[in-house]
TISE-84198 format. One record per residue (C-alpha): residue number from 1; residue in three letters; chain; x, z, y. Coordinates in steps of 0.1 Angstrom, whole numbers, plus 2048, in hexadecimal, padded with zeros to 3 digits. Layout:
! TISE-84198
+-----+------+-----+-----+-----+-----+
| seq | type | mol |   u |   w |   v |
+-----+------+-----+-----+-----+-----+
| NUM |  ALA |   A |   X |   Z |   Y |
...
+-----+------+-----+-----+-----+-----+
***
This chain:
! TISE-84198
+-----+------+-----+-----+-----+-----+
| seq | type | mol |   u |   w |   v |
+-----+------+-----+-----+-----+-----+
|   1 |  MET |   A | 0F2 | 37B | 97B |
|   2 |  GLU |   A | 101 | 378 | 99F |
|   3 |  PRO |   A | 108 | 35A | 9AA |
|   4 |  PHE |   A | 12A | 34B | 9AA |
|   5 |  SER |   A | 142 | 352 | 9C6 |
|   6 |  VAL |   A | 161 | 337 | 9C2 |
|   7 |  ALA |   A | 182 | 33C | 9CE |
|   8 |  ASN |   A | 195 | 31C | 9D2 |
|   9 |  PHE |   A | 1BE | 31A | 9D2 |
|  10 |  ALA |   A | 1D2 | 300 | 9D5 |
|  11 |  GLU |   A | 1EA | 311 | 9C0 |
|  12 |  VAL |   A | 1EC | 32E | 9A8 |
|  13 |  THR |   A | 202 | 339 | 98E |
|  14 |  SER |   A | 1E1 | 33E | 976 |
|  15 |  THR |   A | 1BD | 340 | 981 |
|  16 |  ASN |   A | 1BB | 354 | 963 |
|  17 |  ASP |   A | 1D2 | 372 | 96F |
|  18 |  GLN |   A | 1C0 | 370 | 996 |
|  19 |  VAL |   A | 19B | 37A | 980 |
|  20 |  LYS |   A | 1AE | 392 | 96F |
|  21 |  LYS |   A | 1BB | 3A3 | 98F |
|  22 |  ALA |   A | 194 | 3A0 | 99D |
|  23 |  LEU |   A | 18B | 3B2 | 97E |
|  24 |  LYS |   A | 19F | 3D0 | 981 |
|  25 |  ALA |   A | 196 | 3CD | 9A6 |
|  26 |  HIS |   A | 174 | 3D5 | 99B |
|  27 |  ALA |   A | 169 | 3B0 | 9A6 |
|  28 |  ASN |   A | 145 | 3A8 | 9A2 |
|  29 |  GLU |   A | 137 | 392 | 985 |
|  30 |  GLY |   A | 13B | 36C | 990 |
|  31 |  TYR |   A | 15C | 36A | 9A2 |
|  32 |  VAL |   A | 16D | 34F | 99B |
|  33 |  CYS |   A | 190 | 341 | 99E |
|  34 |  ARG |   A | 194 | 31B | 9A6 |
|  35 |  ALA |   A | 1B4 | 30A | 9AA |
|  36 |  ALA |   A | 1C2 | 2E8 | 9B0 |
|  37 |  LYS |   A | 1E4 | 2EB | 99C |
|  38 |  GLN |   A | 1F5 | 30D | 986 |
|  39 |  THR |   A | 218 | 310 | 980 |
|  40 |  GLY |   A | 20F | 32A | 961 |
|  41 |  GLY |   A | 1F5 | 322 | 957 |
|  42 |  TYR |   A | 1E7 | 32E | 92F |
|  43 |  GLY |   A | 1CE | 328 | 917 |
|  44 |  ARG |   A | 1C0 | 335 | 8F5 |
|  45 |  GLN |   A | 1D9 | 34E | 8E7 |
|  46 |  GLY |   A | 1EF | 34E | 908 |
|  47 |  ARG |   A | 1FE | 327 | 8FC |
|  48 |  TYR |   A | 20A | 31A | 91F |
|  49 |  TRP |   A | 1F3 | 2FE | 92C |
|  50 |  THR |   A | 200 | 2E4 | 941 |
|  51 |  SER |   A | 1EE | 2E5 | 964 |
|  52 |  PRO |   A | 1F3 | 2C4 | 97D |
|  53 |  GLU |   A | 1DE | 2BB | 995 |
|  54 |  GLY |   A | 1C2 | 2A5 | 98E |
|  55 |  GLY |   A | 1B2 | 2BB | 97A |
|  56 |  LEU |   A | 196 | 2DC | 97A |
|  57 |  TYR |   A | 1A8 | 2FF | 975 |
|  58 |  GLN |   A | 190 | 31B | 978 |
|  59 |  SER |   A | 189 | 339 | 96D |
|  60 |  VAL |   A | 168 | 351 | 970 |
|  61 |  LEU |   A | 161 | 375 | 972 |
|  62 |  LEU |   A | 145 | 384 | 958 |
|  63 |  ARG |   A | 13A | 3A7 | 952 |
|  64 |  PRO |   A | 120 | 3A3 | 932 |
|  65 |  LYS |   A | 110 | 3BF | 92E |
|  66 |  CYS |   A | 10F | 3C0 | 905 |
|  67 |  GLU |   A | 122 | 3C9 | 8EB |
|  68 |  LEU |   A | 147 | 3BF | 8E2 |
|  69 |  ALA |   A | 13C | 3AF | 8C2 |
|  70 |  LYS |   A | 129 | 399 | 8D6 |
|  71 |  LEU |   A | 146 | 390 | 8EE |
|  72 |  PRO |   A | 159 | 374 | 8DA |
|  73 |  THR |   A | 13F | 35E | 8DA |
|  74 |  LEU |   A | 13B | 356 | 8FD |
|  75 |  GLY |   A | 157 | 343 | 903 |
|  76 |  PHE |   A | 142 | 32A | 8EC |
|  77 |  VAL |   A | 12A | 329 | 902 |
|  78 |  MET |   A | 140 | 320 | 91B |
|  79 |  ALA |   A | 149 | 304 | 908 |
|  80 |  LEU |   A | 124 | 2F6 | 904 |
|  81 |  ALA |   A | 122 | 2F9 | 92B |
|  82 |  ILE |   A | 13D | 2E4 | 932 |
|  83 |  ARG |   A | 132 | 2CA | 91B |
|  84 |  ALA |   A | 114 | 2CA | 928 |
|  85 |  ALA |   A | 11D | 2C8 | 94C |
|  86 |  LEU |   A | 13B | 2A8 | 944 |
|  87 |  VAL |   A | 11F | 295 | 933 |
|  88 |  ARG |   A | 106 | 29B | 94E |
|  89 |  LEU |   A | 11F | 291 | 968 |
|  90 |  ALA |   A | 12F | 272 | 955 |
|  91 |  ALA |   A | 106 | 267 | 94C |
|  92 |  ARG |   A | 112 | 263 | 927 |
|  93 |  SER |   A | 103 | 269 | 906 |
|  94 |  GLU |   A | 104 | 28C | 8F5 |
|  95 |  ASN |   A | 11F | 285 | 8DF |
|  96 |  ALA |   A | 138 | 277 | 8FC |
|  97 |  VAL |   A | 14A | 29B | 8FD |
|  98 |  LEU |   A | 14B | 2B2 | 8DC |
|  99 |  VAL |   A | 152 | 2D3 | 8D8 |
| 100 |  LYS |   A | 171 | 2D8 | 8C3 |
| 101 |  TRP |   A | 16F | 2FF | 8B1 |
| 102 |  PRO |   A | 17A | 319 | 8BC |
| 103 |  ASN |   A | 183 | 30D | 8E3 |
| 104 |  ASP |   A | 187 | 2EA | 8ED |
| 105 |  LEU |   A | 172 | 2CD | 8FA |
| 106 |  MET |   A | 17B | 2AA | 8EA |
| 107 |  VAL |   A | 174 | 282 | 8F3 |
| 108 |  GLY |   A | 178 | 26F | 8D6 |
| 109 |  ASP |   A | 19A | 27D | 8C6 |
| 110 |  LYS |   A | 1A6 | 289 | 8EB |
| 111 |  LYS |   A | 1A3 | 2AA | 8F7 |
| 112 |  ILE |   A | 192 | 2AB | 91D |
| 113 |  ALA |   A | 18F | 2D1 | 91D |
| 114 |  GLY |   A | 19A | 2F2 | 915 |
| 115 |  ILE |   A | 18F | 317 | 917 |
| 116 |  SER |   A | 19F | 339 | 916 |
| 117 |  MET |   A | 189 | 35B | 914 |
| 118 |  GLU |   A | 198 | 37F | 91D |
| 119 |  ALA |   A | 18D | 3A2 | 91B |
| 120 |  THR |   A | 196 | 3B8 | 935 |
| 121 |  ALA |   A | 191 | 3D0 | 94E |
| 122 |  GLY |   A | 16E | 3D6 | 941 |
| 123 |  GLY |   A | 167 | 3B2 | 942 |
| 124 |  VAL |   A | 16E | 38E | 93B |
| 125 |  CYS |   A | 183 | 371 | 947 |
| 126 |  ILE |   A | 17E | 350 | 93E |
| 127 |  GLY |   A | 190 | 336 | 945 |
| 128 |  MET |   A | 191 | 311 | 946 |
| 129 |  GLY |   A | 1A2 | 2EE | 949 |
| 130 |  VAL |   A | 192 | 2D1 | 94C |
| 131 |  ASN |   A | 1A5 | 2AD | 94E |
| 132 |  VAL |   A | 192 | 29E | 96A |
| 133 |  PHE |   A | 1AB | 284 | 978 |
| 134 |  ARG |   A | 1CB | 273 | 96C |
| 135 |  PRO |   A | 1E8 | 287 | 976 |
| 136 |  ALA |   A | 204 | 271 | 982 |
| 137 |  ASN |   A | 218 | 286 | 963 |
| 138 |  ALA |   A | 200 | 280 | 94B |
| 139 |  ASP |   A | 217 | 283 | 92F |
| 140 |  SER |   A | 220 | 2A8 | 937 |
| 141 |  LEU |   A | 1FF | 2B1 | 929 |
| 142 |  LEU |   A | 204 | 2A7 | 907 |
| 143 |  SER |   A | 21D | 2C5 | 906 |
| 144 |  ASP |   A | 205 | 2DF | 8FF |
| 145 |  SER |   A | 1EE | 2CD | 8E8 |
| 146 |  LYS |   A | 1EF | 2BB | 8C9 |
| 147 |  TYR |   A | 1D5 | 2A3 | 8D6 |
| 148 |  ARG |   A | 1D5 | 289 | 8F0 |
| 149 |  PRO |   A | 1C9 | 294 | 910 |
| 150 |  ALA |   A | 1AB | 280 | 91B |
| 151 |  PHE |   A | 19B | 281 | 940 |
| 152 |  PHE |   A | 17A | 281 | 950 |
| 153 |  ALA |   A | 17B | 264 | 964 |
| 154 |  ASP |   A | 182 | 24D | 94B |
| 155 |  MET |   A | 162 | 256 | 941 |
| 156 |  ALA |   A | 14E | 259 | 95F |
| 157 |  VAL |   A | 15C | 251 | 97E |
| 158 |  GLY |   A | 15C | 22F | 992 |
| 159 |  HIS |   A | 15D | 224 | 9B5 |
| 160 |  THR |   A | 146 | 21D | 9D3 |
| 161 |  ASP |   A | 144 | 203 | 9E7 |
| 162 |  MET |   A | 150 | 217 | A06 |
| 163 |  GLY |   A | 171 | 224 | 9ED |
| 164 |  SER |   A | 164 | 245 | 9E5 |
| 165 |  ILE |   A | 161 | 257 | 9C2 |
| 166 |  ALA |   A | 142 | 254 | 9A9 |
| 167 |  PHE |   A | 134 | 261 | 98E |
| 168 |  GLY |   A | 11F | 254 | 973 |
| 169 |  SER |   A | 103 | 268 | 97E |
| 170 |  GLY |   A | 105 | 25C | 9A1 |
| 171 |  TYR |   A | 119 | 276 | 9B5 |
| 172 |  SER |   A | 134 | 26A | 9CA |
| 173 |  PHE |   A | 14D | 27A | 9DB |
| 174 |  SER |   A | 16A | 272 | 9F8 |
| 175 |  ASN |   A | 186 | 27E | 9E1 |
| 176 |  GLN |   A | 191 | 28D | 9C5 |
| 177 |  ALA |   A | 18E | 2B2 | 9CB |
| 178 |  GLU |   A | 170 | 2AD | 9D9 |
| 179 |  ALA |   A | 166 | 29E | 9B3 |
| 180 |  ILE |   A | 17A | 2B7 | 9A1 |
| 181 |  ALA |   A | 169 | 2D4 | 9B0 |
| 182 |  ALA |   A | 149 | 2C2 | 9A6 |
| 183 |  VAL |   A | 14D | 2C2 | 985 |
| 184 |  GLY |   A | 159 | 2EB | 986 |
| 185 |  ASP |   A | 136 | 2EF | 997 |
| 186 |  ALA |   A | 125 | 2DB | 97E |
| 187 |  ILE |   A | 134 | 2F1 | 963 |
| 188 |  LEU |   A | 12C | 312 | 973 |
| 189 |  SER |   A | 106 | 306 | 97A |
| 190 |  SER |   A | 104 | 2FC | 957 |
| 191 |  PHE |   A | 114 | 319 | 94E |
| 192 |  ALA |   A | 0FF | 32F | 960 |
| 193 |  GLN |   A | 0DE | 324 | 949 |
| 194 |  CYS |   A | 0ED | 32A | 92D |
| 195 |  TYR |   A | 0FE | 352 | 935 |
| 196 |  PRO |   A | 0DB | 362 | 938 |
| 197 |  VAL |   A | 0D3 | 354 | 919 |
| 198 |  TRP |   A | 0F0 | 360 | 905 |
| 199 |  LEU |   A | 0EB | 382 | 919 |
| 200 |  GLU |   A | 0C9 | 385 | 907 |
| 201 |  ASN |   A | 0CA | 376 | 8E6 |
| 202 |  GLY |   A | 0F2 | 36E | 8DD |
| 203 |  PHE |   A | 0FF | 34E | 8D1 |
| 204 |  ASP |   A | 0E1 | 34C | 8B6 |
| 205 |  PRO |   A | 0CE | 330 | 8D2 |
| 206 |  PHE |   A | 0EF | 31F | 8D5 |
| 207 |  VAL |   A | 0F6 | 318 | 8A9 |
| 208 |  LYS |   A | 0E3 | 2F8 | 8A7 |
| 209 |  GLU |   A | 0F1 | 2E7 | 8C8 |
| 210 |  TYR |   A | 115 | 2F0 | 8C0 |
| 211 |  GLU |   A | 111 | 2E6 | 89E |
| 212 |  SER |   A | 100 | 2C1 | 8AD |
| 213 |  CYS |   A | 121 | 2BA | 8C4 |
| 214 |  SER |   A | 13C | 2CB | 8AD |
| 215 |  TYR |   A | 15A | 2B6 | 8AB |
| 216 |  LEU |   A | 164 | 2C6 | 889 |
| 217 |  GLN |   A | 143 | 2C2 | 878 |
| 218 |  GLY |   A | 146 | 2AF | 85B |
| 219 |  LYS |   A | 16A | 2AD | 858 |
| 220 |  ARG |   A | 181 | 2B9 | 844 |
| 221 |  VAL |   A | 19C | 2D0 | 84F |
| 222 |  ARG |   A | 1B2 | 2ED | 84C |
| 223 |  MET |   A | 1B3 | 30C | 85B |
| 224 |  GLN |   A | 1D2 | 31E | 867 |
| 225 |  LEU |   A | 1DA | 33D | 879 |
| 226 |  LEU |   A | 1F8 | 336 | 890 |
| 227 |  ASN |   A | 213 | 341 | 87D |
| 228 |  GLY |   A | 20A | 326 | 862 |
| 229 |  ASP |   A | 1F9 | 339 | 84C |
| 230 |  VAL |   A | 1DD | 325 | 83D |
| 231 |  ILE |   A | 1B8 | 336 | 83A |
| 232 |  VAL |   A | 1A7 | 31E | 829 |
| 233 |  GLU |   A | 1A1 | 2FA | 826 |
| 234 |  GLY |   A | 17D | 2E9 | 824 |
| 235 |  THR |   A | 162 | 2D4 | 837 |
| 236 |  VAL |   A | 152 | 2E6 | 851 |
| 237 |  VAL |   A | 12D | 2E4 | 851 |
| 238 |  GLY |   A | 123 | 2FF | 870 |
| 239 |  ILE |   A | 129 | 318 | 884 |
| 240 |  ASP |   A | 11B | 33A | 880 |
| 241 |  ARG |   A | 10A | 355 | 895 |
| 242 |  ALA |   A | 12C | 368 | 89C |
| 243 |  THR |   A | 13A | 342 | 8A2 |
| 244 |  ALA |   A | 14C | 345 | 886 |
| 245 |  CYS |   A | 154 | 323 | 879 |
| 246 |  LEU |   A | 143 | 31B | 85A |
| 247 |  LEU |   A | 157 | 305 | 83A |
| 248 |  VAL |   A | 14D | 2FD | 818 |
| 249 |  ASP |   A | 16E | 302 | 805 |
| 250 |  ASP |   A | 178 | 2E9 | 7E0 |
| 251 |  GLY |   A | 161 | 309 | 7CF |
| 252 |  THR |   A | 143 | 300 | 7E0 |
| 253 |  GLN |   A | 145 | 320 | 7F2 |
| 254 |  VAL |   A | 13C | 326 | 819 |
| 255 |  ARG |   A | 15C | 338 | 829 |
| 256 |  PRO |   A | 155 | 342 | 84C |
| 257 |  VAL |   A | 175 | 342 | 861 |
| 258 |  ASN |   A | 17A | 35D | 885 |
| 259 |  SER |   A | 19E | 352 | 88B |
| 260 |  GLY |   A | 1B9 | 338 | 889 |
| 261 |  GLU |   A | 1BC | 30E | 894 |
| 262 |  ALA |   A | 1A9 | 2F3 | 884 |
| 263 |  HIS |   A | 1BD | 2D6 | 873 |
| 264 |  ILE |   A | 1AA | 2B5 | 869 |
| 265 |  LEU |   A | 1BC | 2AA | 84A |
+-----+------+-----+-----+-----+-----+
***
């Protein structure tokens, strides 16, 4: 793919909206919109996404040449790329950050990041929000998630003798904006390694990695639609090549679930 081209903004309504406009304007693959703050950010299924300063908000424009049935799996590859970048920057163990089907990343039982994906105008917009530094109004982040927020700074950041911000991996920055940009750049670098593999082979090469860092693996859950209808209850045993969550129900039958929300029982 072409190198990423990052456009930085102090404030936008939504980085997703900016990328969708770029798609309609025939922008090249690799365009990235990154903002310090969003006034109308949204995540999966259009849910409002609180976006105060201190977080990373960026959306990526992609034009993958592949069959439509393969597209939904791309967001799961981005989740793995985000996880790999955060673990590497924080210099933490592999299980410090886990992926939660279908579109969240967790530190312990707290949510550190979320992903959205939309196909439009012959391309794809993948948006992400990562809690990097704790904002002054951190309690506002509880309004759009059933999970309390986790912050990358709590697991990775210290300060040098000169007062600069230091990540566990050894990188240091003079201010929060530089550190947040470094998180965004690390995610893009991680994704750039995964994307060609996905284009060539689909999600198959990522199945085992996903299962090894799955927050839901081995947990008993209830899968529900947005309207509250229950799809199935069972124990999560994995994910398939189409990124369906695999559950063993009470009758010991493996049930693939392609949509809905997982509620831990």
